[in-house]
N, C-alpha and C positions, 0 to 999 in steps of 0.2 A: 808644574801643576799636573795633578793626576786626574784622569777622567774616570768617573765612576761608571762601571758597566754592570748591568744586571746579569746575574748568572743565567746561563742557558739551561732551562729545566724541561726542554722538550722531550728528553728521554726519561723523565721521571713521571710516575703516575699522578693523575689529577688528585688534588686534595678532596676528600669526601664532601666537605661543605661547598666548595666551589663547584663540584660536579652536580650536587643537588640544586644549587642555584641555577645552573644552566638548564637542568631538566625542568625546574619550575618555570623559567622564562619561556622555554619551548612549549610547555603545556599551556601557559597563558596565551601565547601567540596563536597556537592551533585552536584553542577554545574560542578565541575571537573570530577566527576564520570559520569555524563550525557554526557559530551563532549567526554569522552573516549568510552562510549558505543555507542554513535551515530557515532563516527568515525569508530568503528568496524563494525557497520551495513552498513555504506557507503562503506567501503573497501570490504566487502563480496559482496555487490550488484555489485560493479564495476568488481570484479573478475568473478562473475557469468555472467555478461553481456559480458565480453570478451570471456569467454569460450563458451557461447551460440552462439556468432557471429562466432567463429572458427568452432563450431560443425555444424552450418547451412551451412557454406561455404564448408566444406569438406564432411560432411555426409548428410546433409539435402537434397541437390540437387540430390544426388545419390538415396536417398530414394524416392524422387518424381519421378525420372526416372524409378525406379523399379516398383513403384506403377502403373505408366501409362502402362508399359509393361504388367504387370499382368492383368490390366483391358482390354488391347487389346487382350490378350490371351483368357480371359473369353468370350469376345464378339465373337471372332473367333470360339470358341468351340460351343457356343449357336447358332450362325448363325441366320437364318431367324426365327427359333422357338423362340429365345429370343426376337426378335422384335415383333412377334405376341403376346407373353405373356405380354410384356410391354405395347403394345397398347390396349390390351383388358382387362387389370386388372382393376376391379372396384375400386373406391376410398375407402380407408380404414377408412374414417372419415366423419363426417357431413360437408356439404358445408359451405362456408363462410357466408351464409344467415341464418343458423340454430341457433346454440347456441349463437353466438355473437349477432344476430339480435333479438332473443327472450329476451336475457338478457338486451338489451338496453344499451345505453352509460353509462360508469362508472360514478358514482357520485363523483365529486372531493371532497376531504376532506376539502379544504378551497376554498372559493370564491376568485375571483380576487380582490375584495375590501379588503378582509381580508389579502391577500398577500401584497397588496399595503400598507395597514396600518402597517403591521408588518415590512415591509422594512423601512418605515419612522421611526419607533421606533428604529430599528437597526442603521440606519444612524445617528439619533439624539444622540445615545449613543456612537458610535465609530468613528465619523467623525474625520479625521486627523487634522482638524483645531483646535480641542479641546486639542491637545497634549501639554504637558508642557515641553517636552524634545525630543531629536532626537530619542531615543530608543522607546519611547511611540508612536511617530509619525509613525515610521516604522511599529510597531505592528498594529496600527490603520489602516494604509494604506493597509497592507496585508489583514486584516479582511474586509476592505471596498471592496477590489477586489473580495473576496469570496462572500460577500453579493450581489454585483452587478451580479455576475454569477448566484447565487441562484435566484435572482429576475427575471433575464432574462428567466430562465427555470421554473418560478412560483413554486419554491420548498420552500414551507412554512416551512416544517420540518427542512430543512437546515438553513433557516433564524432563526428559533427558537433556533437551536443548537448554531449558531454563537452568538446570543444575550446572551444566557445562559452562554456560555464560557467566554464572555467578562465580564459579571456581576460577575463571580467567579474569575476573573483574578486579579493579584496584581496591574496592571495598572489602574484598575477602582477605586482604593481607592485614595481619594483626601486628602490633608492635610499633614503637616509636624510635627505634634505633636507626642509624643511617642506612643500613642494608634494607630494612623494611620500607623506609621512606622512598628509597631509590626504586625498589620493586613496584611500589604503588604508582610512582610517577611514570615508570616505564609502561606499566599496564594501562595507565590513563592515556598515554601517547598512542598506544595501539588501539585503545577503545575509540579515541577521537578519530583516528584514521579510518576505522571501520564505519563510524557514524557519518563521516564526510563522504565516504564511498557510497553509503546508502542514500544520502541526500542527492548525490550526483546521479545515481541510478533513477531516483524518483523524478528529478528534473528532466532527465533524458526521456523517461517514459511519458511524462506529461507533454513534452514538446514533440513527441512522435505521435501523439494521439490525434485522431480526426477532429476532435473538439478543438484542440489547440490550433490546428491548421485552419479550421473554419473561423476561429476568432481572429487569427492573423489576417485572413482575407477580409474579414469585416473591418478590422482596424485600418488596414491599408486602403480599403474603399472609402472609409470615413475621412481619411486625409485628403482624398480627392473629391470630397463633397457628396459622396454616394452613401445611401443607407442600404447595405446589402441585405440585412434582415427584412427591411421594409419591402425591398424588391421581391424577395422570396414570398412574403405575405401576399403581395399583389398577384404574382403568378399563380400561387395556390388558390386564391379566391377565384381567379379567372377559370382555372381548371375545375374547381368545385362547381361553379355555375354551369360550365359546359357539361360536366358529368350528370348534374342534377337534371338538366333539360333533356339529356339523352335518356336517362332512366324513366322520367315521366312520360316521354314519348313512347318508349317500349311498353310501359304498363298500360298506356291508353289504347294500344293496339292489341293487347292480349284479351 
């Protein structure tokens, strides 16, 4: 009996279709991961927005009220002396006609003609009418909006970034042959990696923010039966009452 043994093809190049299938599978896998990470970033952003709105509504207005009271108290303590000092204090810096006038107007990095020429190049490359499918049309349309905004503000650097991003994108690759399909998939893999990195940076920035730290403290307190925001409100109202009484006393003595 003869055993059938598969020939060893490890030293042979991958078949084009098999290679494309592996790339497609990898793209699908990473797109799923990107979707999950983007959803996580969006969820955290919404949670922080909700917490920020609650904080401003309950605590922020009281902080503003207390700040105004403390300012009124400081003005009452200083009285006329404070007014004289404020009126007689010399300017702490050169006037508007010194440094800025001597330096002259800033030289723009790009002339208007250069910006106009660059915008035409961008529009020629990404115009939605050149799209071959709906997905590419949507992508081109979004980039065209960004290009129009950059052109309106004469931002040549942003126009350059838009053009460079398009030229590196999978949508910019034309053709349906295996080489073109492979290049599109490879560019999509790179694009997904960059987008995942951006999502990660966004998440890291949100988690490093003071708002996130405050929300975590509030959530942790809630697990122990405490209302951290409510406690802040109570302390602020107490401080506002004390400051109000002090200001009224000072005014009654003047």
